[in-house]
N, C-alpha and C positions, 0 to 999 in steps of 0.2 A: 769706273776707275778700279784697277786691280789693287786689292789690299796689300799693304806693306808693313814691315816691321821697323822699329827704331829702338834707340836707347838714349839714356841721359848720361852725359859725359862732362867731366870737370877737369879740363887740361891744367887748370891752375893748381890742382891737387897733386899732380904727378910731374916728375922730371921730364924735360922735353925729349930725352932720348927714348922714352916709352911711347910717345905719341904715334910714331909711324907704325910700330908693331900693333898697337891697339887698333888703329884704323884698319889695317889689313885683316886682323882677326874679326872685326865687325863684319867686313865684307864676306869673309869665309863662312860666318854663321848664317848669313842671309839678311843682315841688317842693311837698310837703305837710308834711314834717317838718323841723325844724331842731334840732340839738343844741347846747347852750350850757353854759357854766359849769364844765366839768370841770377846768379849770386856773386858776380865777380866785380862789383863796383870798386872795392878797395884795391884791386889789382889793376883796373883800368885807370882809376884816378886816385892814387894813394894819398895825394894832398890836393886841396882845392886848386883847380886849374892846371895841375901837373898830370898830363895824360900819357899813359904808357900803352901804346897799341901794339908794339912789336910782337909780344908774346901771343896776343890774340890773332894778329895777322898770320903768324906762323901756324897756329892751331887751325885756323880756317883753311889755309892752303894745304896743310898735311891731311886733314880729314877730307877735304873736297877733291884732292887730286887722285885719291883711290876710288872715287865715285860716290862718296857719301853726300847726301843732301842735308844741309845744316838748317836747323831751327835756331835762330839767334834770339836769346832772351834779353829783354831790357831788365836791368838789375834793381829796379826800384823797390823790390821787397826787402832789400838789405842795404839801407843807407849806411855809409861808413861812419866811424866815430867822429871824424872832423866835421861831418854834416850835423851831427847831433850837438857838437860844441857850438857850431855856428847858429843853430836854431834849437836851443834847449826846449822850447815850447812846442816842438813838432811831435813830441812823444805823446802817444795816446794815453788816455786816463780811463781806468776801469770804473764800473758802476759803483764800486766801493770808494771812489775818490782817489785811489792810489795811482801814481804815475807808473806806466810800464816802461822799465828802464832798458837801456842799451845792453846787449849781451847775448842776443839770440837773433831773431829775425822778425819781420813785419812790425817793426817798432816805429810806426808813424801813424798820425791821425789824418784821415781822409779830408778833414776840414782845414788843414793847414795849407794855405795857398802858396806860401813861399816854398814849401817842400814840393808841392805839385809842380811849380815852375822848375825846380831843380830836376825833377824826374823827366820833365819834358826836355830840358836842356840835354840830359844824358841820352835820351832816346833820339834826339836830333843829331847829336854827335855820332851816335852809332849808325843812324840811318845815312848820314853823309858819307860815312866810311864804307859801309857794307850794303847799302840799299840796292845797289846794282851789281854786287859781287855775284858772279855766276854760281858760286858754291852755296850761297845763302838763299834757300828756297822758301823759307817761311819765317815769321817772327812771332815770338810769344811775348805778350805784354805783361810785365810783373809776374807774380807767381802766387796762385792759390788765395785769391781774395777771400777774406773772412776766416781763414784757417787760424786756429789758436784764439778764437773769440776776439778777433781784431777788427770787426766791422764797426761796432758801436763804440764811440769814444765820447767821454763826458768831460772833455777839455774846455778851457775858456774859448778856444777857437771854434769848437763845435757849438757852444752856447751862442756866440755872436752870429755864427752862420745860421743857426736854427732861427734865431730871432729875425734875421733879415729874410729868410725863406718864408717865415710866417707872415711877415709884413707884406711881401710880394703876393702871397696867396690870398690873404684876407683883406688887405687894404686898410682896415680900421680895427682897433681893439674891440670895438662894440660888435662888429661882425663876428670876430673870433669868439667873444663871450657868448653870443647867441648860438653859434655852431657847436661850441664845446659844452654848453649847459653850465657855464661857470657860476651861475647863481647858486648852484649846489655848493654847500660848505663855504660860501663867501669867497670863491676863487676868482672873482671878476678882477680884471686888470684894466688899467687906464692907458698903458703904453706897452709896446712890444718889448721894450727892454726890462719890463717887470716879469717876463716869462723866463723861468729857469728851465733846467733840464729835469726830466722825470726820474731822478734818482735821489737818494738820501732823504726821501720824505718819511714822515712818521709812519704812515701806512701806505696803501696803494695810491698812486697818483691817478688822476682822471684817465680812463682808458684811451680817450681820443688824444690826449696829450702824448701818451706813449706811442700810439699808432702814428701820429704825425712825426714823432722823432724817428721812428723806423723809416717812414717815407722820406724824410729829409736825408737821413744817413745813406739810404739806398741811392738817392740822387747824387750824393757826393761820390760814391763808388763809381757810378756811371760817368760822372764828370771827370774824375781822376783818370779813368780808363780812356775816355774820349779825348782828353788832352794829348795823350801819347799817340793815340790813333791818328789824330789830325797832323801831328808832327811827322809821323812815318808815311802817311798817305802821299805827301809831296815828294818823298825821297825814295820810295820803292813801290813796285807793282806786285810784290809777293803777298800771299795771304797773311792776314793778321789773326792771331789766336790768343785765347786765354785758357788756362787750365784750372777748371773749377774743382771742387771737392765733393765728397759724399756727405749728404745730409747737412749741408751748410745752407741755411734758409734765410739768413738775416739781411740779404739784399736781393733785388729783383734780377735774376740771371737773364731773363728774357730781354730786359732793357739794356744790360751790358752787351748781350749777344747781338742786339740790333746794329751795333757799330763795328762788329767784327765779321770776318769771313768764315771762320770755322770755330766751333765749340770743341773743347776737349775737357776731359776730367781725369782725375788721378784715382785709379781703381786699386784698392787694398782690401780684398775680400776677407782675409783673416783678421787684419787689424780692425776693420769696421765691424765685424761680427762681435769682437770683444769690446770695442770702444763705443759703438754707436747703435747697437741693436738692443732692443728691449725684449728679445725672445727669452724664454725661460732657460734655466741651466741645463735641462735635459737636451733641448734643441742645440744649445751652444756646444755641449759635449759631442753630440752626434756629428755636427758639422765643423768642429774646431779646426780641422786640417783641410777643409774644403770650402768653407764660406756658405753664407745663406744662399740657397738656390735662386732667390728672386732679387736680392739687393743690387747686384751688379746690373742685372737686366733692367731694373727700374731706372737706374741712372743712365744706362745706355739710351733708353727711350726718351728720358727727360732731356738729355743733352743733344740728342738728334733733333728734338724740337727747338731747343735754344739755338742751335746752329742752323736751323731751317734746312735740315737734311744733311749738312756737312759736319762731321764730328770725328774726333780721334780719342783714343786713350793716350794721354801724354805720359803717364806714369803707371805701369802695371807692376803689381807686387810680384817679385821673383822668388822670395823666400821669407824667412822670419823678419819682421820689422822690429823697430826699437821702441815704439811709442804706445803700444796697447797694454792693457793690464796683464795679459798673457800673450806670448809671441811664439806660437808653435810653427813648425815647418810645414809647408804645403804637402799634402799627400802626393805620391808619385802620379804624374799626369795632370795635376791640377793647373799648373801654369799654362800648359798646352790647352786645357779645356777653357780657362778664362780667356785666353787669347782668341780662340775660335768662336767663343760665345760673343765676344765683342764684334768680331767680323760678321757673325750671323745677324747682328743688329745694325750693321751698316758702317762700322768703323773703317775709315780709310787707312788709318795707321794705328798700330798698337806698339807703344814704345815702353820698353822695360826700364824701371828705375832700380838700380843704376848699373852702369857697365862694370865697375869694379867697386867692391866694398871698401869704404874708407877705413883707415886704421887709426884715425884720430877724431877728436871733437864729438859733437852731440850724436851723430848718426853712425858711429863706428860699429854699432851692433845691428845695423840695417844691412841685410844681404844685398848682393848684386849678382850679375851674371858670372862674374869672376870673384874668387876669394881674394883676401888680402895678399896671399902669396902668389897670386897670378894664375892659380890653377882654376879649372872650370868648376863652378858651382852647379848643382843639379839642373837649375833652370836653363843653363846655356844649352844643354843637349835638347831640352824640350823646345826651346826657341828654334833650334836647327830642324827639329821634326816639323814644327809649324811651317817653316819656310818651304820644306819639301811638299807639304800639303798645298800650300798656296800656289806653287808652280803649276798645279793641276786644276786650280779653281779659277774660273773666269770671273769677270767683274760681278760683284754681289749686289746687283741693283735692288733697291728696296721698293716696296709697294705700299700704298695706303692700306692700313688695316681696317677691318670691318668694325672694330671696337676701339673706343677712345675714352680717356679720362681727362677731365679738366684739372690742371694743377695750378694753384695760385699762391704766390709768395706772400701777398698781402693777407690772405686768409691764414697762412701760417703765423704771421705776426699777431693777428687779431686773437687767435685762439691760444697763443702763448700768453698774451696779455690777460685774457679773460677765459681761462680754462673752464671755470664753473665747477668742474670736477677735477680732482687731483690728477687723474690719469687720462684726461681728454687731451689728445695730441693730434694735430692736423696731419702731420706726416704719417703717423701710425694708422689713422683712419684711411687715408688715400692708399697707403701701402697694403692694408688688408683687402681693399677692393682689387687692387692690382694683383696680389697673390692669388686671390680667389679666381680671377679670370685666368691666370696662368695655369692653375691647377685643373682648369677645364679645357686646356689646350689652345688658348687664344693667344694671338699676337696682338699687341696693344700699341696704339699711338697715344702720346701725351700731348695735350693741347694747352695753350695759354688761355687766360681768362677773358681776353679780348677777342677771341675767335669769332669772326662774323658769319662763318659758313661752315657747317659740319660736313658739307659735301654729300657723297653718296654712301657714307658710313651707315651701318645698320643699328649700332647701339652706342650711345654716349652717356657717360656717368658724370654727374655734377654733385659730388658729396661736399657738404660743409663749406660751400662758397659763401664767404663773408657777406658780400653785398652784390646786388645785381648791377650790371652795367648795360648800356644800350646795345653794345655789340653782341653780347651773348644773348640778350633778349631777342634780338633779330634772328640770330642763328637758331634759337629754340623755336621761334614762331615758324620759320621756314623749313624746319627739319622734317623729313618724311620717315625717319627711322624711329626707334624706341629711345626714350629718355628716361633715365633714373635720376631723380633729384633727391637730395637730403641724405642723411639728417642734417639739420642746422643750416641748410642753404637759405640764403636770403633773409637771415634772421636779424641783420643789422642794416642801417643806412651807412653811406660812406662816411658819415660823421660819428659812427659808432654809437648809434641810438637804436632802440627798438622801434620798428616802423609803427606808426600810429594805428594802422589798420591790422596790425599783427602779421607775423610771418606766416607762410613763406612768400606771400605776394606774387603768386603765379597767376597772371591775368585770366587765363582760360580754365583754371581749376577752382572749384568751390571747396577750399580747405583752409582751416585756421588752426594755428598752433596756439592753444590757449595757455598752456604752461609747460615747463620742462622740468625734468628732474635728472640728477646724476646719481648713478648707482654705485654702491660700494662693490669691491671685488667679489664679495660673498653674496651679492644680490643680483638677480637677473629677472627679465620679463619673459615668460614662456609664450610660445606660439601655438595656436590651436591647429591641430592637424598637420603640423610641420615639425620636423626635428630641429633642434637648435633653439637659441634664445637671443634676446637683445640684451646688451650689456652696456655699462658705462653711461649711456645717454638715452633718455626716452622722452618723447614728446606726446603730450595729451592733445589729441586732435579732434575737432568736429568737422564733418564733411558731408556733402550731399553726393559725392562721387562714389564710385564702386569701391568697396573694401575687398581687396583680394586676399589679404591675410589678416587675421585678427589675433590679438593676444588671448591667452587662456581666460582672461577676465572679460573678453568681448570688446576690447578697445581696438581702434584701427591701428594696424602696423604697416601695411603696404596698401596704398590707395592708388586708384587708376582712373584716368579719364583719357579716352582715345588710346594713344600710344605713349602717354606720359605717366610715369609712376612716381609716387612720393613715398620715401621710406622714413619711418618715424623713430628709428633708433639705430644703434650700432650693432650689427649682427655678429655673433660669434662665428667660428669657422663653419659649423654645420649649417646654420641659418644663411650664411653668406652663399654657400654652395647652392642651397635651395632657391634663393632669390635670383641669383645670377643664371642658374639653369633655366628657370622660368622665362627670364628675359631673352636669353639666347635662343631657346626653342621657339619663342614667339616670332623671331626673325629667321627661323629655319637655318640657323648657323650650326655648323658642325661642332660637336662637343666630344672631347676626348678626356676622360677622367684619368689624370696622371697622378700616380702615387709617389710618395717619398720625394726624392730630389730629381725626378725626371721632368723635363720641360721641352716644349716645342717652340721653335721660332721659324716662321715662314717668310722668305723674301720672294722676289719676283720669279726666280728660276730655281730655287732650292728650298728644301726642308732641312732644318738643323735640329737634331735631337740632342739635347744636352742632359747628361745624367750625373748629378752631383753625388750619387750613391756609389756607382761603380767606377767613376772617374774615366769613363770611356766616352768618346765622341763619335757620332755616326753622321755622315753627310750623305744625303741622297739627292739626286736630281729630281726636281718636281715633275710629276707625271704629266705628260702632254695630253691635252684633251682629245 
């Protein structure tokens, strides 16, 4: 499939006499796709049962007749005020017990079944009207699940749903008490309706209580999404999509993606650098107008996995945003670079947010391809340049990478609940491994934790996997390549207990983690004959297997049996490079040490060099053998 460009458009924000010219200008720029409708519930149904389709019919016709393909969004992320008045208990409740009020967006609780039915009703009405419209070529369900901390809700509906979910899973309170270890602190219950939510406790709740609430809530996101999917499947044969966000980890994206055709995400490199990165101030200063060289790529690879190979960027940052602590303008050429980088990782469509900057309401400081006065913003010209490049680029077919990392949402929940060290963060650990591989010139696949077969890959990394499952155990057993496991992998059971035989419980290795310690930022563990240190997390290990790297005190740091390695700590950047280089060389994989912001992405027929330092992009055809 040849990559294409899109944009997000809000016809309800502009007078109808602007629509035709807007549509024509989109075509002139080289835009093929336009997303509409995802926030328009109050205009479609201003009062309960009063449906006003005429304006949306005209928008679809106007955009479609010039040749634009429409992504129609279901508007369940923005229930109108009459809905809230009808169901005042549909509002989500924060961990602090406060109700999240009407007045912005995503103001609903996933556990509220009446609102779920209303969302399905609206999706059904839209599907009946536009499901076979020749101009509507795809559907987006809802918008940005989890954004603004809206996944977890501690409402009465969530409590009742959680109790019922637990009853179905455990069948008896006694079974739950045993699994949870509720004898501790006299937490035993005699009925499921005695189980509250894991908030507002005097100190930390039982970690399995919290983990089960994460699991339950994730299931509600899946169910909410699936309800609309089922409604639309009977009314349209067009692909169904959701647009995920960057570093939103509190529901299982793989499970949501199982019910959809395409995964997409909203890429805001500068906003995320300021808002979601834990890099130091010097790094943020260096890349303040360019973005982290690896953050976008990580999410491209993650959502390629979530979408089982099919994925888009539904919203690409075109200029300063309005929601980060600081909102600089992208350096010249960066919007072009971000777009081509997404395409290098296999994006079918890159869609810019938004077409025209709004002059009112919450996002009026958020840039678009056009300014408020209808003049071109800088990104418009860069989009035009990308379109010219794409006319000469054939389909960018992806290929299986030699290297892969397992990424697990449940592990992110577990290590959020029980960090043990203040700065232990699952995302940051996985991201450090990912960045380390990228700096050595690797293209990387991200795999879900239930992967049954690693295929003919050469190297697979499994850091900090919370608990083993049968699928991944099978994949590990049958894998002919090199495995790197740890730190902290297999350190808990599925019930959030320490295994009685002690971690990591790798059947074919003689290795025992006897105790762990977390290190202050000022403390590290040195490595003998290797540059770099272990930081944040260190495991004291006994083993009869080969010790490849020792600490300066003589303790095992990297252990090996056959082609399986176990790493006993969190490596700093230098140690990470040394460990990964050792593993890559063991598989005779090509290594290119890339400095600064230079990165490489290989697809089946192309090499893409992406340089976040000079803001230049170079595309070369892959050399023929």
